[in-house]
C-alpha positions in Angstrom: 34.3 -5.2 90.3 35.4 -1.5 91.9 37.2 -0.4 88.6 34.0 -1.4 86.7 31.8 0.5 89.1 34.1 3.6 89.2 33.9 3.5 85.0 30.1 3.3 84.9 30.0 6.6 87.4 32.8 8.2 85.5 32.3 12.2 85.1 31.7 13.1 81.2 35.0 14.9 80.5 33.0 18.6 79.9 31.7 18.3 83.4 35.3 17.4 84.6 36.8 20.4 82.8 34.0 22.8 83.7 34.4 21.9 87.6 38.2 22.3 87.2 37.9 25.7 86.1 35.4 26.3 88.7 37.8 25.6 91.5 40.8 27.3 89.7 38.7 30.3 89.6 37.7 30.0 93.2 41.5 29.3 93.9 42.5 32.8 93.8 42.5 34.8 97.0 41.3 38.0 95.2 38.3 36.5 93.5 37.4 34.6 96.6 37.4 38.2 98.3 35.2 39.4 95.6 32.5 36.5 95.7 32.6 36.9 99.6 31.9 40.6 99.3 29.0 39.9 96.6 27.3 37.7 99.0 26.1 40.8 101.1 24.7 42.1 97.8 25.3 44.1 94.5 28.3 46.2 94.4 29.9 48.4 91.6 33.7 48.0 90.4 34.6 51.1 92.6 32.9 49.7 95.6 34.8 46.5 95.4 38.0 48.2 94.6 37.8 50.5 97.8 36.6 47.4 99.9 39.4 45.2 98.7 42.1 48.3 98.4 43.1 47.2 95.0 42.6 49.3 91.4 39.5 49.3 89.8 41.3 47.8 86.9 42.4 44.8 88.7 39.1 44.4 90.2 37.5 44.4 86.4 39.9 41.9 85.3 38.9 39.6 88.2 35.1 40.3 87.6 35.8 39.3 83.9 37.2 35.9 84.7 34.0 35.4 87.1 31.7 36.4 84.6 32.9 33.9 82.0 32.4 31.2 84.4 28.9 32.3 85.5 29.9 32.9 88.9 29.0 36.7 88.9 26.4 38.3 86.9 26.0 42.4 86.1 23.3 44.8 85.5 23.7 48.3 84.3 22.2 51.4 85.9 23.2 54.3 83.6 26.8 54.4 83.1 27.4 52.0 86.2 27.8 48.2 86.3 26.6 46.3 89.4 27.8 42.8 90.0 26.3 40.1 92.2 26.6 36.5 92.6 25.0 34.7 89.6 22.9 32.4 91.4 22.3 31.0 95.0 24.6 28.0 94.0 27.7 30.3 94.2 26.8 31.4 97.7 26.3 27.5 99.0 29.5 26.7 97.6 31.3 29.4 99.7 29.8 28.6 102.5 30.3 25.0 102.1 33.8 25.9 101.7 34.1 28.1 104.7 32.5 25.2 106.8 35.0 22.6 105.7 38.0 24.9 106.6 36.9 26.0 109.9 36.6 22.2 111.1 
């Protein structure tokens, strides 16, 4: 009976895959630091690099991964791209994870 119930509530394969990719992206300490920094508001690559004390190239690489997974979005102001969390769900996920690890 439990197996039947579990089968009816099984996540679709594409949801399982997308969730695994989300957790994989958030499993990297540098990407988590970037997401945490962006909780305070928009930042450009140079600001994030200075904040994290890593190269702009390394920040850009991580932002590309986060953007592909719709965790961050950007806007252009002249030659500068500013990054922000893509939506309020990302901040909620981060807050929930932090609450969990603090317990």
